[in-house]
C-alpha positions in Angstrom: 112.7 106.5 42.0 114.4 109.5 43.4 116.8 109.4 46.3 114.3 111.1 48.5 111.7 108.4 47.8 114.2 105.7 48.3 115.2 107.2 51.7 111.5 107.3 52.8 111.1 103.6 51.9 114.3 102.7 53.7 113.5 104.6 56.9 109.8 103.6 57.1 110.3 100.1 58.5 112.7 101.4 61.1 110.2 104.0 62.3 107.4 101.3 62.5 109.7 99.1 64.6 110.7 102.0 66.8 107.1 102.9 67.5 106.1 99.5 69.0 105.1 100.3 72.5 105.7 97.8 75.2 104.0 97.3 78.5 104.3 100.1 81.1 103.4 103.6 81.8 102.3 105.9 78.9 98.8 104.7 78.1 95.3 105.4 79.4 94.4 102.0 81.0 94.0 101.1 84.6 94.5 97.9 86.7 92.6 97.9 90.0 91.7 95.4 92.7 91.8 94.8 96.4 94.0 92.9 98.9 92.2 90.7 101.4 93.7 89.3 104.6 92.9 86.1 106.4 94.5 85.9 109.9 95.8 82.6 111.2 96.7 81.6 114.7 100.4 80.7 115.3 99.2 78.4 118.1 96.7 76.3 116.2 97.7 76.9 112.5 94.1 77.6 111.7 92.2 80.7 110.7 91.3 82.7 113.8 88.1 84.2 112.2 89.6 87.6 111.6 89.3 88.6 107.9 89.4 92.1 106.4 90.5 94.2 103.4 94.2 95.2 104.0 94.9 98.9 104.5 98.5 100.1 103.8 99.6 96.9 102.0 102.3 97.2 99.4 101.2 96.0 95.9 103.8 95.5 93.1 103.5 95.4 89.3 105.8 93.9 86.7 105.5 95.0 83.1 105.7 92.2 80.5 108.4 89.6 81.2 110.4 91.8 83.5 112.1 89.9 86.4 111.8 92.7 89.0 108.9 94.9 90.0 108.5 98.1 87.9 106.3 100.1 90.3 104.4 99.8 93.5 101.5 101.4 95.4 100.0 101.1 98.8 96.4 100.0 99.3 93.9 102.5 100.7 91.8 102.0 103.9 89.5 99.6 102.1 92.3 97.5 100.6 91.9 99.1 97.1 95.0 99.5 94.9 95.2 101.1 91.4 97.8 101.3 88.7 97.0 104.1 86.2 98.3 105.2 82.8 99.2 101.8 81.5 99.6 100.7 77.9 98.1 97.5 76.4 100.0 94.4 77.3 100.7 91.8 79.9 101.3 92.6 83.6 101.8 90.7 86.8 100.3 92.1 90.1 101.8 90.7 93.3 101.8 91.0 97.0 103.9 89.3 99.7 102.1 87.1 102.2 103.4 85.8 105.5 104.5 82.1 105.2 105.7 80.4 108.4 106.8 77.3 106.5 108.8 79.3 103.9 112.5 79.9 104.5 112.2 83.6 103.9 109.0 83.9 106.0 107.1 85.3 103.0 105.8 84.1 99.6 104.5 86.2 96.7 100.9 85.9 95.6 100.7 86.8 91.9 97.9 87.5 89.4 98.6 87.7 85.7 96.7 90.5 84.0 96.2 91.4 80.4 95.2 94.9 79.2 93.7 94.5 75.7 92.4 98.0 74.9 93.3 101.6 75.3 91.3 103.3 78.2 90.5 99.8 79.6 89.8 99.4 83.3 90.8 95.8 84.4 89.5 94.7 87.7 91.6 91.9 89.3 89.9 89.4 91.6 90.9 89.9 95.3 94.4 88.9 96.2 94.2 86.9 99.4 97.1 87.0 101.8 97.8 85.4 105.2 98.7 87.2 108.4 99.9 85.0 111.3 99.3 86.2 114.8 99.7 85.0 118.4 
């Protein structure tokens, strides 16, 4: 075996390892869904009958096992959000919901999402959040 061939065999495993692509931007897949609001009355603690798809709601995404959000988008007038150009892998989509019994006043509502194929469009079930009003 020549030195050139030996070098090729030695470097090949390193290149294969370096080419492993993790979750995140750089692919051709999309995650999409809607955020839905149920309003509650501060006076009664019960739903007040007002429900709608949330416009201008901030939606966050985490790539893989990351602890903090990696990107965010705002919903459109119909509550629709979309994260484009994603690679195959595991993601977490989340939104903050009002929570009067939580110390911080909010809680995160999370959906685990898996993208299995290139050019896949994954539709997430509605994320339902609470809005407390007087």
